[in-house]
C-alpha positions as a Markdown table, in Angstrom:
| # | Residue | x | y | z |
|---|---|---|---|---|
| 1 | Met | 63.3 | -5.2 | 45.8 |
| 2 | Lys | 61.9 | -3.4 | 48.8 |
| 3 | Val | 58.3 | -3.9 | 47.5 |
| 4 | Arg | 58.9 | -7.7 | 47.3 |
| 5 | Ala | 60.0 | -7.8 | 50.8 |
| 6 | Leu | 56.9 | -6.0 | 51.9 |
| 7 | Ile | 54.4 | -8.4 | 50.2 |
| 8 | Pro | 54.6 | -11.2 | 52.8 |
| 9 | Ile | 54.2 | -8.7 | 55.6 |
| 10 | Leu | 51.1 | -7.2 | 53.9 |
| 11 | Val | 49.5 | -10.7 | 53.1 |
| 12 | Leu | 50.1 | -12.2 | 56.6 |
| 13 | Pro | 47.3 | -10.3 | 58.4 |
| 14 | Phe | 44.8 | -11.4 | 55.8 |
| 15 | Ala | 45.9 | -15.0 | 56.0 |
| 16 | Ile | 45.6 | -15.1 | 59.7 |
| 17 | Ala | 42.2 | -13.4 | 59.6 |
| 18 | Gly | 40.9 | -16.1 | 57.2 |
| 19 | Cys | 41.7 | -19.0 | 59.6 |
| 20 | Asp | 38.9 | -20.7 | 61.4 |
| 21 | Gln | 38.9 | -19.4 | 64.9 |
| 22 | Asp | 38.2 | -23.0 | 66.3 |
| 23 | Glu | 41.3 | -24.3 | 64.7 |
| 24 | Ala | 43.4 | -21.9 | 66.8 |
| 25 | Lys | 41.8 | -23.1 | 70.0 |
| 26 | Pro | 43.0 | -26.0 | 72.1 |
| 27 | Asn | 40.9 | -29.2 | 71.8 |
| 28 | Ala | 39.2 | -28.6 | 75.1 |
| 29 | Leu | 37.9 | -25.2 | 73.9 |
| 30 | Arg | 36.6 | -26.3 | 70.5 |
| 31 | Lys | 32.8 | -26.7 | 69.9 |
| 32 | Pro | 31.8 | -30.3 | 69.4 |
| 33 | Pro | 30.7 | -31.1 | 65.8 |
| 34 | Glu | 27.0 | -31.1 | 65.1 |
| 35 | Pro | 25.4 | -34.5 | 65.6 |
| 36 | Val | 24.7 | -36.4 | 62.4 |
| 37 | Gln | 21.2 | -37.7 | 62.1 |
| 38 | Pro | 21.0 | -41.3 | 61.1 |
| 39 | Val | 19.6 | -41.9 | 57.6 |
| 40 | Val | 16.6 | -44.3 | 57.6 |
| 41 | Val | 16.5 | -46.4 | 54.5 |
| 42 | Ala | 13.3 | -48.1 | 53.6 |
| 43 | Gln | 13.9 | -51.8 | 53.3 |
| 44 | Ala | 11.7 | -54.3 | 51.4 |
| 45 | Asp | 9.7 | -56.5 | 53.6 |
| 46 | Pro | 11.2 | -60.0 | 53.1 |
| 47 | Ala | 7.8 | -61.6 | 53.6 |
| 48 | Lys | 6.4 | -59.8 | 50.5 |
| 49 | Lys | 7.6 | -61.3 | 47.2 |
| 50 | Lys | 8.1 | -59.2 | 44.1 |
| 51 | Tyr | 6.3 | -60.3 | 40.9 |
| 52 | Asp | 4.5 | -58.6 | 38.1 |
| 53 | Arg | 1.5 | -60.9 | 38.1 |
| 54 | Gln | 0.3 | -64.1 | 39.9 |
| 55 | Cys | -1.5 | -67.0 | 38.4 |
| 56 | Lys | -4.4 | -67.7 | 40.7 |
| 57 | Lys | -5.9 | -71.1 | 41.4 |
| 58 | Asn | -8.5 | -72.2 | 38.8 |
| 59 | Gly | -7.9 | -69.1 | 36.7 |
| 60 | Lys | -6.4 | -68.4 | 33.2 |
| 61 | Cys | -2.7 | -67.8 | 33.1 |
| 62 | Glu | -1.8 | -65.8 | 30.1 |
| 63 | Val | 1.2 | -63.7 | 29.2 |
| 64 | Ala | 1.1 | -61.1 | 26.4 |
| 65 | Val | 4.2 | -61.0 | 24.2 |
| 66 | Thr | 4.8 | -57.8 | 22.3 |
| 67 | Val | 7.4 | -57.4 | 19.6 |
| 68 | Asn | 8.4 | -54.0 | 18.1 |
| 69 | Asn | 11.3 | -53.8 | 15.6 |
| 70 | Cys | 12.5 | -57.3 | 16.8 |
| 71 | Val | 12.6 | -56.2 | 20.5 |
| 72 | Ile | 10.5 | -58.6 | 22.7 |
| 73 | Thr | 8.7 | -57.6 | 25.9 |
| 74 | Val | 6.2 | -59.4 | 28.1 |
| 75 | Asp | 3.6 | -58.0 | 30.4 |
| 76 | Ala | 4.8 | -60.1 | 33.3 |
| 77 | Asp | 8.6 | -60.2 | 33.6 |
| 78 | Thr | 8.2 | -62.2 | 36.8 |
| 79 | Leu | 5.2 | -64.5 | 36.7 |
| 80 | Ala | 4.3 | -66.1 | 40.0 |
| 81 | Val | 2.2 | -69.2 | 40.3 |
| 82 | Glu | 0.1 | -69.4 | 43.5 |
| 83 | Pro | 0.9 | -72.1 | 46.1 |
| 84 | Asp | -1.3 | -75.2 | 45.7 |
| 85 | Asn | -2.1 | -74.0 | 42.1 |
| 86 | Arg | -1.3 | -77.4 | 40.6 |
| 87 | Ala | -1.5 | -78.4 | 37.0 |
| 88 | Ile | -2.0 | -75.0 | 35.3 |
| 89 | Thr | -1.5 | -74.2 | 31.7 |
| 90 | Ile | 0.5 | -71.0 | 31.0 |
| 91 | Thr | -0.2 | -69.5 | 27.5 |
| 92 | Trp | 1.9 | -66.8 | 25.8 |
| 93 | Asn | 0.2 | -64.8 | 23.1 |
| 94 | Ile | 2.0 | -62.6 | 20.6 |
| 95 | Thr | 0.2 | -59.4 | 19.9 |
| 96 | Gly | 0.3 | -58.1 | 16.3 |
| 97 | Asn | 0.7 | -60.0 | 13.1 |
| 98 | Asp | 4.4 | -59.5 | 12.1 |
| 99 | Tyr | 6.0 | -62.1 | 14.3 |
| 100 | Val | 5.5 | -65.8 | 15.3 |
| 101 | Phe | 7.1 | -68.1 | 17.9 |
| 102 | Ala | 10.1 | -70.1 | 16.9 |
| 103 | Pro | 9.6 | -73.9 | 17.1 |
| 104 | Asp | 11.2 | -73.7 | 20.6 |
| 105 | Gly | 9.5 | -70.3 | 21.3 |
| 106 | Ile | 9.4 | -70.8 | 25.1 |
| 107 | Lys | 12.4 | -72.6 | 26.4 |
| 108 | Phe | 13.3 | -73.1 | 30.0 |
| 109 | Thr | 16.9 | -72.6 | 30.9 |
| 110 | Thr | 17.1 | -73.2 | 34.7 |
| 111 | Asp | 18.2 | -76.7 | 35.9 |
| 112 | Gly | 15.3 | -78.9 | 37.1 |
| 113 | Trp | 12.7 | -77.3 | 34.9 |
| 114 | Glu | 11.7 | -80.8 | 33.6 |
| 115 | Lys | 10.1 | -81.6 | 37.0 |
| 116 | Glu | 7.9 | -78.6 | 36.8 |
| 117 | Phe | 6.8 | -78.1 | 33.2 |
| 118 | Lys | 5.6 | -80.5 | 30.5 |
| 119 | Asp | 3.7 | -80.8 | 27.2 |
| 120 | Pro | 4.7 | -77.7 | 25.2 |
| 121 | Lys | 2.3 | -76.6 | 22.4 |
| 122 | Ser | 3.1 | -74.1 | 19.7 |
| 123 | Asn | 0.7 | -72.5 | 17.2 |
| 124 | Asn | 2.4 | -69.6 | 15.5 |
| 125 | Asp | 1.3 | -66.7 | 17.8 |
| 126 | Lys | 0.5 | -68.9 | 20.8 |
| 127 | Phe | 2.7 | -71.1 | 22.9 |
| 128 | Ser | 1.8 | -73.0 | 26.0 |
| 129 | Trp | 3.3 | -75.1 | 28.7 |
| 130 | His | 1.6 | -77.2 | 31.4 |
| 131 | Asp | 3.0 | -76.1 | 34.8 |
| 132 | Ile | 2.8 | -79.1 | 37.1 |
| 133 | Asn | 3.9 | -77.0 | 40.1 |
| 134 | Pro | 4.4 | -80.1 | 42.2 |
| 135 | Lys | 4.0 | -79.8 | 46.0 |
| 136 | Ser | 7.5 | -79.1 | 47.4 |
| 137 | Ala | 9.1 | -78.1 | 50.6 |
| 138 | Thr | 10.8 | -75.3 | 48.7 |
| 139 | Gln | 8.6 | -72.3 | 48.1 |
| 140 | Gly | 9.5 | -69.7 | 45.4 |
| 141 | Arg | 11.2 | -71.9 | 42.9 |
| 142 | Ser | 12.4 | -69.7 | 40.1 |
| 143 | Tyr | 12.7 | -70.8 | 36.5 |
| 144 | Lys | 14.2 | -68.5 | 33.8 |
| 145 | Tyr | 13.0 | -69.1 | 30.3 |
| 146 | Trp | 13.7 | -67.7 | 26.8 |
| 147 | Val | 11.1 | -66.1 | 24.6 |
| 148 | Lys | 12.1 | -66.7 | 21.0 |
| 149 | Val | 10.3 | -65.2 | 18.0 |
| 150 | Val | 11.0 | -64.8 | 14.3 |
| 151 | Ala | 9.7 | -62.3 | 11.8 |
| 152 | Lys | 6.9 | -63.8 | 9.7 |
| 153 | Lys | 8.1 | -62.3 | 6.3 |
| 154 | Ser | 11.8 | -62.8 | 6.6 |
| 155 | Gly | 12.2 | -65.6 | 9.1 |
| 156 | Val | 14.8 | -63.6 | 10.9 |
| 157 | Ala | 15.1 | -64.5 | 14.6 |
| 158 | Cys | 14.9 | -61.7 | 17.1 |
| 159 | Pro | 17.2 | -61.5 | 20.2 |
| 160 | Thr | 15.7 | -63.6 | 23.0 |
| 161 | Leu | 14.1 | -62.3 | 26.2 |
| 162 | Asp | 14.7 | -64.1 | 29.5 |
| 163 | Pro | 11.8 | -63.6 | 32.0 |
| 164 | Ile | 11.1 | -65.8 | 35.1 |
| 165 | Ile | 8.3 | -68.0 | 36.4 |
| 166 | Val | 8.3 | -68.6 | 40.2 |
| 167 | Asn | 6.3 | -71.6 | 41.4 |
| 168 | Asp | 4.7 | -71.7 | 44.8 |
| 169 | Leu | 4.8 | -67.9 | 45.4 |
């Protein structure tokens, strides 16, 4: 029993020695904390738009569509159409021989697309739309669309992909 009574007495000096010396001082005597340096986070320049490729005036505008094991990818997830680039044809081309476009292979899903795109044409591994890109007060008009393909041999539809075209960007 006497040993148990001595344990707190033996432990107390070690507990006191382990305390931070600043904690025992009154507030006026404590060291101020080290200043924290502000973290500078790089921010995107709002004047610079993000896109994978831009269709230039009087140039070809083509998008490569690749399908592997029924997974669709395009080489321009965000395709920009240059301002004042009016009446341009955008053509999607499937690389490889195992897949073809569905009858509605490129289908716009954003409201108002009818004012921007017309005359779709489909030919198995090619699909095109005429992008009117009318002059507008609104720059950077975004239109999501679906890429829809089917396997040539089985006719099985692959899961759709939904990239974007941005007019006047």
